[in-house]
C-alpha positions in Angstrom: 28.4 14.4 7.9 27.7 11.4 5.9 27.2 11.3 2.2 23.6 10.5 2.7 22.9 13.5 4.8 24.5 15.9 2.1 22.3 14.3 -0.8 19.1 14.9 0.9 19.2 18.9 0.5 20.3 18.5 -2.9 17.5 16.1 -3.8 15.2 18.3 -2.1 16.2 21.3 -4.0 16.2 19.5 -7.3 12.6 18.3 -6.8 11.6 21.8 -5.8 12.8 23.4 -8.9 11.2 20.6 -10.9 7.8 21.1 -9.2 8.2 25.0 -9.8 8.9 24.5 -13.5 6.0 22.1 -13.8 3.7 24.7 -12.2 5.0 27.4 -14.7 4.5 25.0 -17.5 0.8 24.1 -16.6 -0.2 27.8 -15.8 -1.3 28.4 -19.3 -3.6 25.3 -19.5 -5.1 26.2 -16.1 -5.7 29.8 -17.4 -7.5 28.5 -20.6 -9.6 26.1 -18.8 -10.6 28.7 -16.1 -11.2 31.5 -18.7 -13.4 29.0 -20.6 -15.9 28.9 -17.5 -16.0 32.7 -17.4 -18.5 35.1 -18.8 -17.1 37.5 -21.3 -17.0 40.5 -18.9 -15.0 38.4 -16.4 -12.6 37.1 -19.1 -11.8 40.6 -20.1 -11.6 42.2 -16.7 -8.6 44.1 -15.5 -7.1 42.8 -13.1 -7.9 39.4 -14.0 -10.0 37.1 -11.9 -8.3 33.8 -11.2 -11.7 31.9 -10.3 -14.9 32.3 -12.3 -17.8 33.4 -10.1 -20.0 31.6 -10.9 -18.5 29.0 -13.2 -20.4 28.9 -16.6 -20.4 25.3 -17.9 -23.0 26.3 -20.4 -20.2 27.8 -22.5 -19.2 24.3 -23.4 -22.8 23.4 -24.4 -23.0 26.7 -26.5 -19.7 25.6 -28.3 -21.1 22.3 -29.5 -24.6 23.7 -30.5 -23.1 26.3 -32.8 -21.0 23.6 -34.8 
């Protein structure tokens, strides 16, 4: 085997680990954003809902009206 063919699996593994770490690091931001689009009952439900149904964009309008 040549040196290049040995580097490819190592590089693929390195990037796979980096992508996995990035996904774990971004998960809380995804959760905050998705939760901001939920109604209160959906946000507090057990088990949690990963996608709001329906997305309630009016939560942002309400936020700026109360300030």
